[in-house]
C-alpha positions as CSV (number, residue, x, y, z in Angstrom):
1,M,20.1,36.5,-53.7
2,S,20.3,34.3,-56.7
3,T,20.0,30.5,-55.9
4,N,23.5,30.1,-57.3
5,Q,25.2,32.1,-54.5
6,F,24.0,29.3,-52.3
7,K,25.4,26.4,-54.5
8,G,27.8,24.0,-52.4
9,P,28.4,20.6,-50.4
10,Y,24.5,20.5,-49.8
11,D,23.1,20.5,-53.4
12,P,21.8,17.5,-54.6
13,S,22.9,17.5,-57.9
14,I,26.7,17.2,-56.8
15,M,26.0,15.5,-53.7
16,A,24.3,12.1,-55.1
17,E,22.1,11.4,-58.3
18,S,19.9,9.1,-55.8
19,Y,17.7,11.0,-53.0
20,A,18.1,8.4,-50.5
21,Q,22.2,8.7,-50.8
22,W,21.5,12.4,-51.0
23,E,19.5,12.9,-47.6
24,Q,22.0,10.6,-46.3
25,S,24.9,12.1,-47.3
26,L,23.5,15.6,-46.3
27,E,22.9,14.5,-42.7
28,I,26.7,13.4,-42.6
29,E,27.8,16.6,-43.6
30,I,25.8,18.9,-41.4
31,Q,26.9,16.6,-38.4
32,R,30.5,17.0,-39.6
33,T,29.6,20.7,-39.6
34,F,28.5,20.7,-36.1
35,D,31.4,18.9,-35.1
36,T,34.1,21.3,-36.5
37,V,36.3,22.3,-33.7
38,N,38.7,24.8,-36.0
39,C,37.1,27.9,-35.0
40,D,37.6,29.8,-38.1
41,I,36.3,26.9,-40.3
42,L,33.0,26.5,-37.9
43,D,32.8,30.5,-38.3
44,G,32.3,30.0,-42.3
45,Y,29.9,27.0,-42.1
46,I,27.7,28.6,-39.4
47,A,27.3,31.8,-41.8
48,R,26.9,30.3,-44.7
49,D,24.1,27.9,-43.5
50,L,22.4,30.2,-41.3
51,A,22.0,32.5,-44.4
52,R,20.9,29.9,-46.4
53,L,18.1,29.3,-43.9
54,K,17.0,32.8,-44.4
55,D,16.2,32.3,-47.9
56,P,12.3,31.5,-48.2
57,R,13.2,28.7,-51.1
58,V,15.6,27.0,-49.2
59,D,15.2,23.5,-49.4
60,P,12.6,22.2,-47.2
61,D,15.1,18.7,-46.6
62,F,18.1,21.2,-45.6
63,L,16.0,23.3,-43.8
64,C,14.4,20.5,-41.3
65,T,17.7,18.7,-41.3
66,W,19.5,21.1,-40.1
67,T,17.0,22.2,-37.5
68,G,16.5,18.7,-36.6
69,F,20.0,18.4,-35.6
70,L,20.7,21.3,-33.9
71,W,17.7,20.5,-31.4
72,D,18.9,17.3,-31.1
73,R,22.7,18.7,-29.9
74,T,20.2,21.3,-27.4
75,T,18.5,18.6,-25.8
76,L,21.7,16.1,-25.5
77,S,23.2,19.5,-23.9
78,R,19.9,20.1,-21.6
79,T,19.4,16.5,-20.5
80,A,22.9,16.8,-19.4
81,I,22.8,19.7,-17.7
82,E,19.6,18.7,-15.8
83,V,21.0,15.2,-14.5
84,Q,24.0,17.2,-13.5
85,Q,26.2,15.7,-16.0
86,A,27.6,18.8,-17.2
87,P,28.2,22.8,-16.0
88,T,25.3,25.4,-17.1
89,G,26.6,27.2,-20.1
90,F,26.6,27.4,-23.7
91,N,29.2,25.2,-25.7
92,F,31.4,26.0,-28.7
93,L,28.7,25.2,-31.2
94,I,25.8,27.3,-29.2
95,K,28.0,30.3,-28.9
96,T,28.7,30.6,-32.8
97,C,25.3,30.3,-34.0
98,L,24.3,33.0,-31.6
99,K,27.0,35.0,-33.2
100,Y,25.3,34.7,-36.8
101,N,22.3,35.4,-35.4
102,L,20.1,32.2,-34.9
103,V,17.8,33.5,-32.9
104,E,16.9,35.9,-35.4
105,V,16.3,33.3,-38.2
106,M,15.0,30.6,-36.1
107,I,12.3,32.7,-34.8
108,L,11.7,33.7,-38.7
109,I,11.4,30.0,-39.4
110,T,9.1,29.2,-36.9
111,S,7.1,32.3,-38.2
112,R,7.5,32.0,-41.6
113,Y,6.3,27.9,-41.7
114,G,4.3,27.7,-38.5
115,T,1.1,28.2,-40.0
116,F,0.3,25.0,-40.7
117,R,-2.1,24.0,-43.8
118,L,-3.1,21.0,-45.8
119,G,-0.5,20.1,-48.7
120,M,2.4,22.1,-46.9
121,K,5.6,20.3,-46.8
122,N,6.3,18.3,-43.4
123,G,9.9,19.5,-43.5
124,H,8.7,23.1,-43.3
125,A,6.2,22.4,-40.5
126,L,8.6,20.3,-38.6
127,A,11.3,22.3,-38.8
128,S,9.4,25.4,-37.6
129,Y,9.1,23.4,-34.5
130,C,12.6,22.2,-33.8
131,G,13.9,26.3,-34.7
132,L,11.9,27.3,-32.0
133,A,12.4,24.2,-29.6
134,V,16.2,25.0,-29.8
135,L,15.5,28.1,-28.0
136,V,13.4,26.8,-25.8
137,D,16.3,24.6,-25.0
138,L,18.6,27.7,-24.8
139,L,16.8,29.0,-22.3
140,H,17.9,26.2,-20.2
141,V,21.6,25.2,-20.5
142,G,23.0,28.6,-20.7
143,T,24.0,30.4,-17.3
144,D,21.6,33.5,-16.0
145,A,23.6,35.8,-17.9
146,E,23.5,33.9,-21.4
147,R,19.8,32.8,-20.9
148,K,18.4,36.5,-20.0
149,S,20.2,37.9,-23.3
150,V,18.8,34.7,-25.6
151,A,15.4,35.7,-23.6
152,E,16.4,39.7,-24.5
153,E,16.9,38.7,-28.1
154,M,13.8,36.6,-28.1
155,M,11.9,39.6,-27.1
156,N,12.9,41.8,-29.2
157,H,11.9,39.6,-32.5
158,N,8.0,39.6,-31.3
159,I,8.8,36.1,-29.7
160,V,5.2,36.7,-27.1
161,D,2.9,37.7,-30.0
162,L,4.6,34.8,-32.5
163,C,3.5,32.6,-28.9
164,F,0.3,34.4,-28.5
165,K,-0.7,33.4,-32.1
166,N,0.9,29.4,-32.2
167,I,-1.4,28.9,-29.1
168,D,-4.1,28.5,-31.7
169,S,-2.2,26.7,-34.3
170,W,-4.0,23.8,-36.0
171,L,-1.2,22.2,-35.2
172,C,-1.1,20.6,-31.5
173,A,2.4,20.5,-31.0
174,H,3.0,23.7,-32.0
175,R,0.4,24.8,-29.5
176,R,2.2,23.0,-26.6
177,L,5.4,24.4,-27.9
178,A,4.2,28.0,-27.4
179,A,3.1,27.2,-24.0
180,R,6.5,25.9,-23.3
181,T,8.1,28.7,-24.6
182,I,6.4,31.2,-22.7
183,R,6.7,28.7,-19.3
184,S,10.6,29.5,-20.1
185,L,11.0,32.8,-20.4
186,A,9.1,34.0,-17.5
187,G,10.9,34.8,-14.7
188,L,13.8,36.0,-17.3
189,I,11.7,39.0,-18.8
190,G,10.1,40.5,-16.0
191,N,6.8,42.5,-16.5
192,R,7.9,43.2,-20.2
193,I,4.9,41.9,-21.2
194,P,1.7,45.0,-20.8
195,A,-1.4,43.5,-18.8
196,D,-3.4,43.7,-21.2
197,M,-1.6,41.1,-22.7
198,V,-0.8,38.7,-20.1
199,A,-4.9,38.8,-19.7
200,D,-5.3,37.3,-23.1
201,I,-2.8,35.2,-22.5
202,I,-3.8,33.6,-20.0
203,A,-7.5,33.3,-20.7
204,K,-6.3,31.7,-24.4
205,L,-4.2,29.0,-22.6
206,C,-7.0,27.8,-20.3
207,V,-9.5,28.0,-23.1
208,F,-6.7,25.5,-24.6
209,V,-6.4,23.5,-21.0
210,L,-10.2,23.4,-21.2
211,Q,-10.8,22.1,-25.1
212,G,-9.2,18.4,-23.6
213,P,-7.5,16.3,-25.5
214,R,-9.8,15.9,-28.8
215,I,-7.5,17.9,-31.0
216,F,-4.3,15.6,-29.6
217,V,-6.4,12.4,-30.4
218,E,-7.9,13.6,-33.9
219,Q,-4.1,14.9,-34.9
220,F,-2.5,11.9,-33.9
221,N,-4.6,9.3,-36.2
222,A,-4.9,11.6,-39.1
223,P,-2.9,10.8,-42.3
224,E,-1.4,14.5,-42.5
225,T,-0.7,15.3,-39.2
226,K,0.4,11.9,-37.2
227,W,3.9,12.7,-38.1
228,Q,3.5,15.1,-35.1
229,G,3.7,11.7,-33.2
230,G,6.6,10.0,-34.4
231,I,8.7,12.5,-34.7
232,I,8.2,14.9,-31.9
233,V,6.5,13.3,-28.9
234,L,8.4,9.7,-29.5
235,R,11.7,11.4,-30.7
236,G,14.5,8.7,-31.2
237,Q,12.2,5.6,-30.7
238,N,11.0,3.5,-33.2
239,A,7.7,3.6,-32.8
240,S,4.4,2.0,-34.8
241,E,1.6,3.9,-35.6
242,A,-0.5,2.4,-32.8
243,E,1.9,3.6,-30.5
244,V,2.1,7.2,-31.5
245,A,-1.5,7.2,-31.7
246,K,-2.2,5.4,-28.1
247,C,0.2,8.0,-26.4
248,A,-2.3,11.2,-27.9
249,L,-4.1,11.3,-24.6
250,R,-1.4,11.4,-22.3
251,Y,0.4,13.9,-24.4
252,S,-2.3,16.1,-23.9
253,G,-2.1,16.0,-20.6
254,L,1.5,17.2,-20.8
255,A,0.9,20.3,-22.8
256,H,-2.0,21.4,-20.6
257,D,0.5,21.0,-18.0
258,D,2.9,23.4,-19.9
259,A,-0.3,25.6,-20.7
260,L,-0.9,26.3,-17.3
261,W,2.6,26.8,-15.8
262,A,3.4,29.3,-18.8
263,A,0.2,31.3,-17.8
264,Q,1.4,31.0,-13.3
265,G,5.3,32.0,-14.6
266,L,3.9,35.5,-16.3
267,V,2.0,36.4,-13.0
268,C,4.7,34.4,-10.3
269,T,7.4,37.1,-10.8
270,Y,9.8,38.7,-8.2
271,P,9.4,41.5,-7.3
272,V,6.0,40.6,-6.9
273,L,3.6,42.1,-9.5
274,P,2.1,45.6,-7.9
275,M,-1.5,44.9,-7.4
276,K,-2.2,47.9,-10.0
277,F,-1.1,45.5,-12.9
278,R,-2.9,42.8,-11.6
279,L,-6.1,44.4,-11.0
280,E,-5.4,45.8,-14.7
281,I,-5.2,41.9,-16.0
282,L,-8.5,41.0,-14.3
283,K,-10.1,44.6,-15.7
284,K,-9.0,43.2,-19.3
285,R,-10.0,39.8,-18.7
286,P,-12.6,39.8,-15.7
287,G,-13.6,35.9,-17.0
288,I,-10.1,34.9,-16.1
289,V,-12.0,34.0,-12.9
290,D,-14.1,31.5,-14.1
291,L,-11.7,29.7,-16.5
292,L,-9.3,29.2,-13.9
293,F,-12.0,27.9,-11.4
294,D,-13.1,25.5,-14.5
295,C,-9.3,24.2,-14.9
296,A,-9.5,23.6,-11.3
297,I,-12.5,21.9,-11.0
298,T,-11.8,19.5,-14.1
299,P,-11.6,15.9,-12.6
300,R,-8.6,13.7,-12.6
301,P,-8.4,12.5,-16.1
302,P,-7.0,8.4,-16.3
303,W,-5.1,9.1,-19.1
304,Y,-2.7,11.7,-17.1
305,P,-3.6,11.5,-13.5
306,E,-0.3,12.9,-12.4
307,R,-1.8,16.2,-13.9
308,Q,-0.8,19.4,-12.3
309,S,-3.0,22.0,-13.9
310,D,-5.9,22.1,-11.5
311,A,-3.4,22.5,-8.8
312,V,-1.1,25.4,-10.8
313,A,-4.6,27.1,-12.3
314,C,-5.4,27.5,-8.1
315,E,-2.1,29.0,-7.8
316,I,-2.7,31.5,-10.3
317,L,-5.7,32.7,-8.2
318,A,-4.0,32.9,-5.0
319,L,-1.6,34.8,-6.9
320,L,-3.9,37.6,-8.8
321,F,-5.4,37.7,-5.5
322,Q,-2.4,38.1,-3.0
323,W,-1.4,41.1,-0.7
324,P,2.0,42.7,-1.0
325,P,5.1,41.0,0.7
326,Y,5.0,44.1,3.2
327,I,1.5,43.7,4.7
328,V,0.5,40.8,7.1
329,P,-3.5,41.0,6.8
330,G,-5.4,42.2,9.9
331,V,-1.7,44.1,11.5
332,S,-2.0,48.0,11.0
333,S,1.4,49.7,10.2
334,P,2.1,53.5,9.6
335,L,4.2,52.9,7.1
336,D,3.9,54.3,4.3
337,G,0.1,54.9,4.3
338,S,-0.2,56.1,1.1
339,S,1.6,53.1,-0.7
340,R,-0.6,50.9,1.8
341,T,-3.9,52.5,1.0
342,Q,-3.5,52.6,-3.1
343,E,-2.2,48.8,-2.5
344,W,-5.4,47.9,-0.2
345,K,-7.7,49.6,-2.6
346,A,-6.3,48.1,-5.8
347,L,-6.7,44.4,-4.0
348,S,-10.5,45.0,-2.9
349,Q,-11.6,46.5,-6.4
350,A,-9.8,43.0,-7.6
351,L,-11.8,41.0,-5.0
352,K,-15.0,42.7,-5.7
353,M,-14.3,41.4,-9.4
354,L,-14.0,37.7,-7.8
355,T,-17.0,38.2,-6.1
356,A,-19.2,39.4,-9.0
357,R,-18.5,36.0,-10.3
358,Q,-21.8,34.2,-10.9
359,E,-21.0,31.6,-8.0
360,W,-18.4,32.1,-6.8
361,S,-18.5,30.9,-3.4
362,E,-20.1,27.7,-4.8
363,K,-17.2,27.3,-6.9
364,L,-14.6,27.8,-4.3
365,I,-15.9,25.2,-2.0
366,E,-16.4,22.7,-5.3
367,V,-12.9,23.0,-5.7
368,W,-12.3,21.9,-2.0
369,M,-14.9,18.9,-2.3
370,G,-13.3,17.6,-5.3
371,V,-10.3,16.8,-3.1
372,E,-11.8,16.0,-0.3
373,E,-14.2,13.5,-2.3
374,E,-11.7,11.9,-4.4
375,D,-10.3,8.5,-3.3
376,W,-6.9,8.0,-2.4
377,R,-7.8,4.6,-3.3
378,R,-9.4,5.8,-7.3
379,V,-5.9,7.6,-7.3
380,E,-4.3,4.9,-7.2
381,S,-5.8,2.5,-9.6
382,L,-5.2,5.6,-12.3
383,F,-1.5,5.4,-11.7
384,N,-1.4,1.7,-12.0
385,N,-3.4,2.0,-15.6
386,V,-1.5,4.6,-17.3
387,K,0.4,1.8,-19.4
388,N,-3.2,1.5,-21.5
389,Y,-2.9,5.4,-22.4
390,G,0.9,4.7,-23.6
391,A,3.4,5.2,-20.6
392,K,6.3,2.7,-21.0
393,T,6.3,2.5,-17.2
394,L,4.7,2.9,-14.2
395,L,5.0,6.3,-12.3
396,G,6.3,6.1,-9.3
397,K,5.9,6.3,-5.6
398,R,7.3,10.0,-6.0
399,T,4.9,10.9,-8.5
400,F,2.1,9.2,-6.5
401,Q,3.1,11.3,-3.5
402,L,3.2,14.5,-5.5
403,A,-0.2,14.3,-6.9
404,F,-1.2,14.6,-3.0
405,E,0.8,17.3,-2.4
406,L,-0.6,18.5,-5.6
407,R,-4.1,18.2,-4.0
408,G,-2.2,20.2,-0.7
409,I,-1.8,22.8,-2.6
410,K,-5.7,23.1,-4.2
411,R,-6.7,23.4,0.0
412,I,-4.6,26.0,0.7
413,T,-5.2,28.1,-1.3
414,V,-9.0,27.9,-1.2
415,L,-8.2,28.6,2.2
416,R,-6.1,31.6,1.0
417,L,-8.8,33.4,-0.7
418,I,-11.2,32.7,1.9
419,A,-9.4,34.6,4.5
420,T,-7.9,37.6,2.1
421,L,-11.7,37.7,1.4
422,T,-12.9,38.4,4.7
423,H,-10.7,41.1,4.8
424,A,-13.3,42.8,2.1
425,A,-16.5,41.1,3.0
426,D,-18.6,44.3,3.7
427,S,-17.2,46.1,0.4
428,C,-17.4,43.3,-1.4
429,G,-21.3,42.6,-0.2
430,I,-20.5,39.5,0.7
431,T,-23.2,37.7,2.3
432,N,-23.7,36.0,6.0
433,A,-24.6,33.1,4.0
434,E,-21.8,32.9,1.6
435,L,-19.8,33.2,5.2
436,E,-21.4,30.5,6.8
437,S,-21.1,28.3,3.7
438,L,-17.5,28.7,3.6
439,L,-17.5,27.5,7.5
440,R,-17.2,24.1,6.9
441,V,-14.3,24.1,4.6
442,A,-12.2,26.5,7.0
443,Y,-13.2,23.9,9.8
444,A,-12.3,21.1,7.8
445,G,-8.8,22.8,7.2
446,S,-8.3,23.1,10.7
447,Q,-8.7,19.7,11.6
448,K,-5.4,18.0,13.5
449,I,-3.4,15.5,11.2
450,K,-4.1,12.0,12.0
451,Q,-0.9,10.5,13.6
452,V,1.2,8.2,10.8
453,D,1.0,4.8,11.1
454,S,4.3,3.8,9.2
455,E,2.2,0.7,8.0
456,N,-0.7,3.3,6.5
457,E,0.2,4.1,3.2
458,E,-3.3,6.4,3.3
459,D,-1.8,7.9,6.7
460,H,1.5,8.8,4.6
461,L,-0.5,10.5,1.7
462,M,-3.1,12.1,3.9
463,Y,0.2,13.8,5.8
464,A,2.0,14.6,2.6
465,E,-1.2,16.6,1.5
466,R,-2.0,18.5,4.8
467,T,1.2,19.6,5.6
468,Q,1.9,21.3,1.9
469,D,2.9,24.9,1.6
470,V,3.5,27.1,-0.9
471,F,6.6,28.6,-1.5
472,A,6.9,29.2,-5.2
473,L,9.9,30.3,-7.5
474,Q,9.5,31.9,-10.4
475,A,9.7,29.8,-13.6
476,G,12.9,31.2,-14.9
477,D,14.8,30.6,-11.3
478,S,15.6,26.8,-11.8
479,H,19.3,27.9,-11.4
480,A,18.9,30.4,-8.8
481,A,20.7,30.4,-5.3
482,Q,18.1,30.9,-2.4
483,V,15.9,33.6,-2.9
484,D,12.4,34.5,-1.9
485,S,9.6,33.5,-3.1
486,P,6.7,35.2,-5.1
487,L,4.3,33.0,-3.6
488,Q,3.7,32.3,0.3
489,I,0.7,30.1,1.8
490,A,1.1,28.4,4.9
491,E,0.4,24.7,5.4
492,D,-3.4,23.4,6.3
493,L,-2.7,23.6,10.0
494,V,-2.4,27.1,9.9
495,M,-3.7,28.3,7.0
496,G,-7.3,26.8,8.1
497,P,-7.6,28.4,11.3
498,T,-6.9,31.5,10.0
499,A,-10.0,31.2,7.4
500,L,-11.9,30.1,10.5
501,A,-10.8,32.5,13.0
502,R,-11.4,35.5,10.2
503,L,-15.1,34.1,9.5
504,L,-16.0,34.0,12.5
505,A,-14.5,37.4,13.3
506,V,-16.6,39.0,10.4
507,L,-19.9,37.1,11.8
508,A,-19.2,38.3,15.1
509,Q,-18.3,41.8,13.7
510,R,-21.7,41.8,12.4
511,G,-23.5,40.8,15.3
512,V,-24.7,37.5,13.6
513,L,-22.3,35.0,15.5
514,D,-24.4,34.4,18.5
515,S,-28.1,34.4,16.7
516,I,-27.2,31.1,14.7
517,Q,-27.9,29.3,17.5
518,A,-31.2,29.8,17.7
519,L,-31.9,28.9,13.8
520,K,-34.6,26.7,12.9
521,K,-33.9,26.5,9.2
522,A,-31.1,27.1,7.2
523,P,-30.7,30.5,5.7
524,N,-31.4,31.7,2.5
525,G,-28.3,31.5,0.0
526,L,-26.4,28.6,2.0
527,S,-24.4,26.7,0.1
528,T,-26.0,22.6,-0.6
529,A,-22.5,21.4,0.5
530,T,-23.1,22.8,4.1
531,S,-25.9,22.2,6.7
532,L,-27.2,24.1,9.4
533,D,-26.5,21.3,11.6
534,Q,-22.7,22.0,10.3
535,V,-23.1,25.5,11.0
536,Q,-24.6,25.8,14.3
537,M,-21.8,23.1,15.4
538,I,-18.7,25.2,14.1
539,T,-20.4,28.5,15.5
540,H,-21.6,26.6,19.2
541,P,-19.0,28.2,21.8
542,E,-17.9,25.4,23.2
543,I,-16.5,24.6,19.9
544,I,-15.4,27.8,19.5
545,R,-13.5,27.6,22.8
546,K,-11.7,24.2,21.7
547,F,-10.7,26.0,18.6
548,L,-9.2,28.9,20.1
549,L,-7.0,26.7,22.2
550,I,-5.9,24.7,19.5
551,A,-5.6,27.5,17.2
552,F,-3.4,29.5,19.7
553,R,-1.2,26.1,20.1
554,R,-0.6,26.5,16.5
555,V,0.5,30.1,16.9
556,E,3.6,29.3,18.8
557,S,4.2,26.0,17.0
558,R,4.1,27.7,13.6
559,T,6.8,30.1,15.2
560,E,8.7,27.5,16.6
561,S,8.7,26.0,13.2
562,G,10.2,29.3,11.9
563,R,12.9,29.3,14.4
564,K,14.5,26.0,13.3
565,V,14.8,27.4,9.8
566,T,16.3,30.9,10.4
567,Q,20.0,29.9,9.5
568,S,19.0,27.5,6.9
569,N,16.7,29.5,5.0
570,P,15.9,33.2,6.4
571,F,13.1,33.4,3.3
572,Y,11.1,30.3,4.4
573,A,11.6,30.8,8.0
574,R,10.3,35.0,7.3
575,M,7.1,32.8,5.6
576,H,6.6,30.6,9.0
577,F,6.9,34.1,11.3
578,V,4.6,35.9,8.9
579,S,1.8,33.5,8.8
580,S,1.9,32.8,12.4
581,A,1.5,36.6,12.8
582,E,-1.4,36.5,10.5
583,L,-3.6,33.6,12.7
584,A,-2.2,35.3,15.7
585,A,-4.1,38.7,14.7
586,S,-7.4,36.8,13.3
587,L,-7.6,35.4,16.7
588,V,-7.1,38.9,17.8
589,S,-9.9,40.5,15.8
590,F,-12.2,37.7,17.0
591,D,-11.5,38.8,20.7
592,R,-12.1,42.3,19.9
593,Y,-15.4,41.4,17.9
594,T,-16.6,39.2,20.4
595,H,-15.5,42.1,23.1
596,G,-13.8,39.6,25.6
597,K,-16.1,36.6,25.8
598,Y,-13.5,34.3,24.9
599,A,-10.6,36.0,26.1
600,E,-9.5,33.2,28.8
601,E,-8.9,31.1,25.7
602,V,-6.7,33.8,23.7
603,K,-5.0,35.2,26.2
604,G,-1.3,35.5,25.4
605,V,-2.2,35.9,21.9
606,R,-0.9,39.7,21.7
607,K,2.3,38.4,22.7
608,Q,2.7,36.1,20.2
609,L,2.0,38.3,17.4
610,V,4.5,40.8,18.5
611,V,6.9,38.1,18.7
612,A,6.3,36.6,15.4
613,L,5.9,40.1,13.8
614,G,9.4,41.0,15.6
615,N,11.4,37.5,13.9
616,A,10.0,38.2,10.8
617,S,11.4,41.7,10.8
618,E,14.6,40.4,11.6
619,M,14.5,37.3,9.1
620,A,14.1,40.3,6.2
621,I,16.7,42.4,7.8
622,R,19.2,39.8,6.8
623,T,17.9,39.0,3.9
624,G,18.3,43.1,2.6
625,Q,14.7,43.5,2.2
626,N,14.9,46.4,4.5
627,Q,11.4,48.6,3.3
628,I,9.7,44.7,4.4
629,A,11.5,44.7,7.7
630,L,10.8,48.0,8.7
631,S,7.0,47.6,8.0
632,L,7.1,44.4,9.7
633,A,9.4,46.1,12.9
634,L,6.5,49.0,13.0
635,G,3.9,46.8,12.8
636,A,5.2,44.7,16.1
637,I,5.6,48.1,17.2
638,T,2.0,49.0,16.8
639,S,0.7,45.5,18.0
640,A,2.6,46.2,21.2
641,E,0.6,49.5,22.1
642,N,-1.8,49.3,25.1
643,I,-1.2,45.3,25.6
644,P,-3.1,44.0,28.6
645,E,-0.4,43.4,31.4
646,T,-1.6,39.7,31.4
647,E,0.0,39.2,27.9
648,G,3.3,39.1,29.7
649,L,5.2,40.9,26.6
650,E,8.7,41.7,27.9
651,E,10.5,45.7,27.6
652,A,13.2,43.8,26.1
653,I,11.1,42.8,22.7
654,T,9.5,46.1,22.1
655,A,13.4,47.3,22.3
656,K,14.5,44.9,20.2
657,N,11.8,45.4,17.7
658,T,12.8,49.5,17.9
659,R,15.8,48.4,17.1
660,R,15.1,46.4,13.8
661,A,13.5,49.4,12.6
662,D,15.9,51.9,13.0
663,Q,18.2,49.3,11.8
664,A,15.6,49.2,8.9
665,R,15.2,52.6,8.5
666,A,19.1,53.5,8.4
667,A,19.9,50.6,5.9
668,L,17.0,52.2,3.7
669,R,19.0,55.7,3.9
670,Q,21.8,54.6,2.7
671,G,20.3,52.8,-0.3
């Protein structure tokens, strides 16, 4: 195609003799194009412009200005929607652009000019950024159908391969944009990315985070790359070079958050990824476990104290090793034995890969200790100093509290992993010393929450931390109505006792629980973070009795808290009932392996297990999750078999659970 075919109103030879005048005229003409209200005229303009943008000989100024102005438009739309000043949906301009292959052209520009090299025109580099940034905005401003359509088209143009390459881009801004793109796509594309590619992406994103802020600081100060800070990071602000350089550290923190959220989005999908798929991820890149632990352990950076990446790394670990939604750990159910067996086999293999990592238990403990040993006053001081790193204002109380809620997520994911590992302790070769090393963590997580003093800020923060649960939606569900969560973890008060009861149960099953009191020295392999005195205190019969009474009350209170939200959110209510049932099941298993030694302390817990499972089944029926409902109902029926009369289980409860099972079966038959 000849250059003359593109000769038109943007040609500098006919616009103005002066470059500055031409540049100004170019901007005016593009803005007029975007403001065109006549459908036919706009169609002609957009068809012409997008065809011109595809030509590799396109003028860099036109390329940069056109994509930059469109990015301004999509960003304005996104902002208006996020502050609820506009409804979701593409406007007239975007719909017209999409009609003339906007997605294809923007990806082409990003691909063509995304590999930055010294001497390359900044207009090309910036256009390659703006083109993809436009598409990221579209994944947030459209209706559900529009967003999925754009995501589908992006997938058809190999966007994942492009982002995978750009995570290693020489330009730090392109690295972050690659992560943001994956984060925005996740939840819209289901499991279209194969497991081996997911593994490679997660590994590469973790490495990016662990590299720290060096590349950002260097590029925000280097003459040939500092334009990234001025144009991309501080958009619309008349910032000096010194101000641009100053914000490099904070921008790196934002980029690292985006990277881990992108990784989380790849495995936080609904329906939940099959365990076999997650096992394939781990087989391809077993080192992911170490990388995620390293991300979780990284100290809080002074330049970005509100960071989320450490907690998100913990969530990814929990997602990789989570139970199927129809299984309550410790509860047997006759439903679909083959499927259940296959899922457990895959989970058991995955857990073996976890425990095969060097010092896996020490790393779990280190994540916990990182939270426990971080003084809240130090966190506060870091928040008070963010202006020293380029922040325009202080971050505010809500962001400060969020930091402690994220600490709570780290705590409960550690407890979740401990509880899960106990079910595969023998097959994974977990030693008694490793189990004993984890006792202190689980015991600390079981402690009562201090009564909040309205005048004491520390009390409020610790309450927020210890009552934090995880009910995480998919990354692409920002517009969704009430839906189920791919990741569900109960708060400290429930998860702590569950992990502790499971640890005690396995030690009792192995016949070593009672002998701990006679130990004269710490067993070989006991963590340096756990002392023999602590182990003996936690496993002392009197302490165990007190713990069991507290744990039983937690079962009852958790079931009651579930009842309070059955009408407003049955998905969330089911999470309460399932976590109550898991805690009850852990107490039942402890009672079984201690041969009734503590029977009086756990009297009534079997009834509570049946009640919680039945209530969870009822919630699944209400939300149309009939396979889950059937499994839970059958679990309740099985748990009620041979239950002692002293438990006080009414026949009406069993009859109700039988009806739930029948109702779920009937719904499944109807399809």
